[in-house]
DRENTORKOL-3810 file (N, C-alpha, C; in nm, 4 decimals):
REM DRENTORKOL-3810
@n.u->1.1416; n.v->-0.8599; n.w->1.9296; ca.u->1.1910; ca.v->-0.7578; ca.w->1.8403; c.u->1.1474; c.v->-0.6215; c.w->1.8944
@n.u->1.2418; n.v->-0.5289; n.w->1.9050; ca.u->1.2080; ca.v->-0.3959; ca.w->1.9563; c.u->1.1381; c.v->-0.3137; c.w->1.8493
@n.u->1.0830; n.v->-0.2001; n.w->1.8918; ca.u->1.0147; ca.v->-0.1104; ca.w->1.7986; c.u->1.1126; c.v->-0.0612; c.w->1.6919
@n.u->1.2333; n.v->-0.0311; n.w->1.7351; ca.u->1.3357; ca.v->0.0178; ca.w->1.6427; c.u->1.3665; c.v->-0.0903; c.w->1.5365
@n.u->1.3868; n.v->-0.2131; n.w->1.5826; ca.u->1.4166; ca.v->-0.3213; ca.w->1.4885; c.u->1.2986; c.v->-0.3465; c.w->1.3940
@n.u->1.1782; n.v->-0.3413; n.w->1.4476; ca.u->1.0575; ca.v->-0.3639; ca.w->1.3660; c.u->1.0443; c.v->-0.2536; c.w->1.2606
@n.u->1.0555; n.v->-0.1299; n.w->1.3033; ca.u->1.0452; ca.v->-0.0178; ca.w->1.2103; c.u->1.1564; c.v->-0.0238; c.w->1.1052
@n.u->1.2763; n.v->-0.0576; n.w->1.1465; ca.u->1.3875; ca.v->-0.0670; ca.w->1.0517; c.u->1.3632; c.v->-0.1826; c.w->0.9523
@n.u->1.3083; n.v->-0.2941; n.w->0.9999; ca.u->1.2787; ca.v->-0.4062; ca.w->0.9114; c.u->1.1720; c.v->-0.3701; c.w->0.8089
@n.u->1.0675; n.v->-0.3014; n.w->0.8535; ca.u->0.9620; ca.v->-0.2578; ca.w->0.7618; c.u->1.0203; c.v->-0.1628; c.w->0.6575
@n.u->1.1020; n.v->-0.0682; n.w->0.7018; ca.u->1.1620; ca.v->0.0295; ca.w->0.6106; c.u->1.2511; c.v->-0.0412; c.w->0.5105
@n.u->1.3341; n.v->-0.1336; n.w->0.5563; ca.u->1.4240; ca.v->-0.2058; ca.w->0.4670; c.u->1.3472; c.v->-0.2927; c.w->0.3672
@n.u->1.2432; n.v->-0.3574; n.w->0.4154; ca.u->1.1623; ca.v->-0.4407; ca.w->0.3270; c.u->1.0902; c.v->-0.3568; c.w->0.2212
@n.u->1.0309; n.v->-0.2469; n.w->0.2617; ca.u->0.9622; ca.v->-0.1594; ca.w->0.1644; c.u->1.0606; c.v->-0.1035; c.w->0.0635
@n.u->1.1789; n.v->-0.0712; n.w->0.1098; ca.u->1.2829; ca.v->-0.0210; ca.w->0.0190; c.u->1.3244; c.v->-0.1260; c.w->-0.0818
@n.u->1.3409; n.v->-0.2488; n.w->-0.0389; ca.u->1.3757; ca.v->-0.3591; ca.w->-0.1282; c.u->1.2625; c.v->-0.3838; c.w->-0.2286
@n.u->1.1397; n.v->-0.3848; n.w->-0.1806; ca.u->1.0235; ca.v->-0.4033; ca.w->-0.2678; c.u->1.0177; c.v->-0.2928; c.w->-0.3736
@n.u->1.0455; n.v->-0.1707; n.w->-0.3324; ca.u->1.0464; ca.v->-0.0593; ca.w->-0.4261; c.u->1.1513; c.v->-0.0815; c.w->-0.5340
@n.u->1.2706; n.v->-0.1252; n.w->-0.4945; ca.u->1.3760; ca.v->-0.1544; ca.w->-0.5927; c.u->1.3311; c.v->-0.2607; c.w->-0.6931
@n.u->1.2661; n.v->-0.3656; n.w->-0.6439; ca.u->1.2212; ca.v->-0.4753; ca.w->-0.7309; c.u->1.1117; c.v->-0.4225; c.w->-0.8262
@n.u->1.0194; n.v->-0.3460; n.w->-0.7749; ca.u->0.9116; ca.v->-0.2906; ca.w->-0.8575; c.u->0.9727; c.v->-0.1990; c.w->-0.9651
@n.u->1.0706; n.v->-0.1151; n.w->-0.9251; ca.u->1.1365; ca.v->-0.0279; ca.w->-1.0229; c.u->1.2045; c.v->-0.1078; c.w->-1.1329
@n.u->1.2711; n.v->-0.2183; n.w->-1.0958; ca.u->1.3371; ca.v->-0.3033; ca.w->-1.1951; c.u->1.2325; c.v->-0.3675; c.w->-1.2887
@n.u->1.1230; n.v->-0.4127; n.w->-1.2311; ca.u->1.0176; ca.v->-0.4751; ca.w->-1.3107; c.u->0.9539; c.v->-0.3735; c.w->-1.4046
@n.u->0.9388; n.v->-0.2478; n.w->-1.3580; ca.u->0.8859; ca.v->-0.1432; ca.w->-1.4429; c.u->0.9817; c.v->-0.1225; c.w->-1.5622
@n.u->1.1080; n.v->-0.1175; n.w->-1.5370; ca.u->1.2076; ca.v->-0.0977; ca.w->-1.6457; c.u->1.2003; c.v->-0.2114; c.w->-1.7467
@n.u->1.1902; n.v->-0.3348; n.w->-1.6979; ca.u->1.1770; ca.v->-0.4492; ca.w->-1.7883; c.u->1.0498; c.v->-0.4392; c.w->-1.8699
@n.u->0.9391; n.v->-0.4065; n.w->-1.8052; ca.u->0.8098; ca.v->-0.3973; ca.w->-1.8731; c.u->0.8129; c.v->-0.2877; c.w->-1.9789
@n.u->0.8725; n.v->-0.1729; n.w->-1.9454; ca.u->0.8827; ca.v->-0.0650; ca.w->-2.0439; c.u->0.9666; c.v->-0.1078; c.w->-2.1638
@n.u->1.0741; n.v->-0.1800; n.w->-2.1375; ca.u->1.1596; ca.v->-0.2279; ca.w->-2.2440; c.u->1.0859; c.v->-0.3225; c.w->-2.3383
@n.u->1.0100; n.v->-0.4147; n.w->-2.2803; ca.u->0.9304; ca.v->-0.5091; ca.w->-2.3583; c.u->0.8193; c.v->-0.4385; c.w->-2.4344
@n.u->0.7631; n.v->-0.3363; n.w->-2.3741; ca.u->0.6566; ca.v->-0.2603; ca.w->-2.4383; c.u->0.7074; c.v->-0.1894; c.w->-2.5620
@n.u->0.8243; n.v->-0.1304; n.w->-2.5524; ca.u->0.8854; ca.v->-0.0602; ca.w->-2.6667; c.u->0.9086; c.v->-0.1571; c.w->-2.7830
@n.u->0.9516; n.v->-0.2798; n.w->-2.7506; ca.u->0.9834; ca.v->-0.3763; ca.w->-2.8544; c.u->0.8649; c.v->-0.4571; c.w->-2.9065
@n.u->0.7479; n.v->-0.4342; n.w->-2.8524; ca.u->0.6315; ca.v->-0.5153; ca.w->-2.8901; c.u->0.5622; c.v->-0.4604; c.w->-3.0127
@n.u->0.5200; n.v->-0.5507; n.w->-3.1012; ca.u->0.4462; ca.v->-0.5084; ca.w->-3.2186; c.u->0.2993; c.v->-0.5511; c.w->-3.2129
@n.u->0.2668; n.v->-0.6387; n.w->-3.1198; ca.u->0.1301; ca.v->-0.6878; ca.w->-3.1062; c.u->0.0457; c.v->-0.5895; c.w->-3.0232
@n.u->-0.0693; n.v->-0.5537; n.w->-3.0774; ca.u->-0.1582; ca.v->-0.4626; ca.w->-3.0031; c.u->-0.2043; c.v->-0.5248; c.w->-2.8706
@n.u->-0.2343; n.v->-0.6559; n.w->-2.8759; ca.u->-0.2786; ca.v->-0.7241; ca.w->-2.7534; c.u->-0.1692; c.v->-0.7200; c.w->-2.6503
@n.u->-0.0471; n.v->-0.7506; n.w->-2.6900; ca.u->0.0669; ca.v->-0.7497; ca.w->-2.5957; c.u->0.0897; c.v->-0.6094; c.w->-2.5423
@n.u->0.0840; n.v->-0.5100; n.w->-2.6289; ca.u->0.1054; ca.v->-0.3721; ca.w->-2.5837; c.u->-0.0008; c.v->-0.3319; c.w->-2.4814
@n.u->-0.1267; n.v->-0.3681; n.w->-2.5063; ca.u->-0.2348; ca.v->-0.3369; ca.w->-2.4119; c.u->-0.2117; c.v->-0.4063; c.w->-2.2781
@n.u->-0.1727; n.v->-0.5319; n.w->-2.2854; ca.u->-0.1485; ca.v->-0.6107; ca.w->-2.1669; c.u->-0.0327; c.v->-0.5524; c.w->-2.0854
@n.u->0.0747; n.v->-0.5178; n.w->-2.1534; ca.u->0.1909; ca.v->-0.4597; ca.w->-2.0831; c.u->0.1588; c.v->-0.3222; c.w->-2.0293
@n.u->0.0770; n.v->-0.2449; n.w->-2.0998; ca.u->0.0384; ca.v->-0.1144; ca.w->-2.0526; c.u->-0.0435; c.v->-0.1272; c.w->-1.9249
@n.u->-0.1346; n.v->-0.2245; n.w->-1.9185; ca.u->-0.2128; ca.v->-0.2502; ca.w->-1.7974; c.u->-0.1216; c.v->-0.2926; c.w->-1.6819
@n.u->-0.0253; n.v->-0.3795; n.w->-1.7121; ca.u->0.0713; ca.v->-0.4246; ca.w->-1.6107; c.u->0.1507; c.v->-0.3053; c.w->-1.5596
@n.u->0.1946; n.v->-0.2223; n.w->-1.6491; ca.u->0.2714; ca.v->-0.1035; ca.w->-1.6133; c.u->0.1935; c.v->-0.0086; c.w->-1.5211
@n.u->0.0654; n.v->0.0059; n.w->-1.5494; ca.u->-0.0192; ca.v->0.0903; ca.w->-1.4642; c.u->-0.0262; c.v->0.0342; c.w->-1.3219
@n.u->-0.0423; n.v->-0.0960; n.w->-1.3102; ca.u->-0.0450; ca.v->-0.1590; ca.w->-1.1779; c.u->0.0857; c.v->-0.1458; c.w->-1.1040
@n.u->0.1942; n.v->-0.1648; n.w->-1.1752; ca.u->0.3280; ca.v->-0.1540; ca.w->-1.1146; c.u->0.3568; c.v->-0.0106; c.w->-1.0701
@n.u->0.3136; n.v->0.0838; n.w->-1.1506; ca.u->0.3340; ca.v->0.2254; ca.w->-1.1154; c.u->0.2554; c.v->0.2600; c.w->-0.9885
@n.u->0.1355; n.v->0.2047; n.w->-0.9766; ca.u->0.0563; ca.v->0.2260; ca.w->-0.8553; c.u->0.1254; c.v->0.1644; c.w->-0.7335
@n.u->0.1800; n.v->0.0449; n.w->-0.7514; ca.u->0.2538; ca.v->-0.0184; ca.w->-0.6424; c.u->0.3746; c.v->0.0647; c.w->-0.6013
@n.u->0.4470; n.v->0.1180; n.w->-0.7022; ca.u->0.5638; ca.v->0.1991; ca.w->-0.6733; c.u->0.5267; c.v->0.3193; c.w->-0.5878
@n.u->0.4152; n.v->0.3849; n.w->-0.6232; ca.u->0.3724; ca.v->0.5016; ca.w->-0.5465; c.u->0.3334; c.v->0.4625; c.w->-0.4042
@n.u->0.2747; n.v->0.3451; n.w->-0.3871; ca.u->0.2400; ca.v->0.2973; ca.w->-0.2543; c.u->0.3646; c.v->0.2767; c.w->-0.1686
@n.u->0.4641; n.v->0.2097; n.w->-0.2265; ca.u->0.5901; ca.v->0.1873; ca.w->-0.1535; c.u->0.6603; c.v->0.3194; c.w->-0.1207
@n.u->0.6549; n.v->0.4131; n.w->-0.2139; ca.u->0.7157; ca.v->0.5458; ca.w->-0.1882; c.u->0.6447; c.v->0.6143; c.w->-0.0713
@n.u->0.5128; n.v->0.6027; n.w->-0.0664; ca.u->0.4365; ca.v->0.6616; ca.w->0.0436; c.u->0.4728; c.v->0.5970; c.w->0.1771
@n.u->0.4831; n.v->0.4638; n.w->0.1763; ca.u->0.5214; ca.v->0.3919; ca.w->0.2995; c.u->0.6591; c.v->0.4370; c.w->0.3447
@n.u->0.7520; n.v->0.4447; n.w->0.2535; ca.u->0.8886; ca.v->0.4866; ca.w->0.2898; c.u->0.8911; c.v->0.6297; c.w->0.3424
@n.u->0.8173; n.v->0.7189; n.w->0.2766; ca.u->0.8138; ca.v->0.8575; ca.w->0.3209; c.u->0.7544; c.v->0.8702; c.w->0.4611
@n.u->0.6533; n.v->0.7880; n.w->0.4888; ca.u->0.5897; ca.v->0.7916; ca.w->0.6211; c.u->0.6776; c.v->0.7229; c.w->0.7262
@n.u->0.7474; n.v->0.6202; n.w->0.6883; ca.u->0.8259; ca.v->0.5422; ca.w->0.7845; c.u->0.9594; c.v->0.6044; c.w->0.8187
@n.u->1.0179; n.v->0.6761; n.w->0.7255; ca.u->1.1527; ca.v->0.7298; ca.w->0.7480; c.u->1.1632; c.v->0.8173; c.w->0.8728
@n.u->1.0717; n.v->0.9125; n.w->0.8958; ca.u->1.0835; ca.v->0.9920; ca.w->1.0186; c.u->1.0651; c.v->0.9082; c.w->1.1454
@n.u->0.9824; n.v->0.8073; n.w->1.1378; ca.u->0.9607; ca.v->0.7211; ca.w->1.2548; c.u->1.0871; c.v->0.6435; c.w->1.2857
@n.u->1.1476; n.v->0.5848; n.w->1.1828; ca.u->1.2712; ca.v->0.5093; ca.w->1.2024; c.u->1.3813; c.v->0.6006; c.w->1.2574
@n.u->1.3912; n.v->0.7197; n.w->1.2010; ca.u->1.4907; ca.v->0.8167; ca.w->1.2486; c.u->1.4668; c.v->0.8551; c.w->1.3926
@n.u->1.3416; n.v->0.8819; n.w->1.4279; ca.u->1.3095; ca.v->0.9234; ca.w->1.5637; c.u->1.3339; c.v->0.8101; c.w->1.6634
@n.u->1.2994; n.v->0.6887; n.w->1.6262; ca.u->1.3201; ca.v->0.5758; ca.w->1.7185; c.u->1.4683; c.v->0.5448; c.w->1.7354
@n.u->1.5473; n.v->0.5689; n.w->1.6330; ca.u->1.6900; ca.v->0.5389; ca.w->1.6390; c.u->1.7641; c.v->0.6463; c.w->1.7234
@n.u->1.7049; n.v->0.7624; n.w->1.7390; ca.u->1.7727; ca.v->0.8725; ca.w->1.8114; c.u->1.7704; c.v->0.8503; c.w->1.9597
END
């Protein structure tokens, strides 16, 4: 696998992971709004915090990788 293919694969994978995390965040937020149990709300809030952290990590990876992928493809 060439550097270009490897970089493009990492970028595509991180992008897909970000999409999945965003979808999971939306689901979690929806369940949180509909929850009446304090325990469930606390649990979902903790989950949401972790997912938000993951989303920011994937955004950072994508922001760092995009110029590399572009430069290698040129």
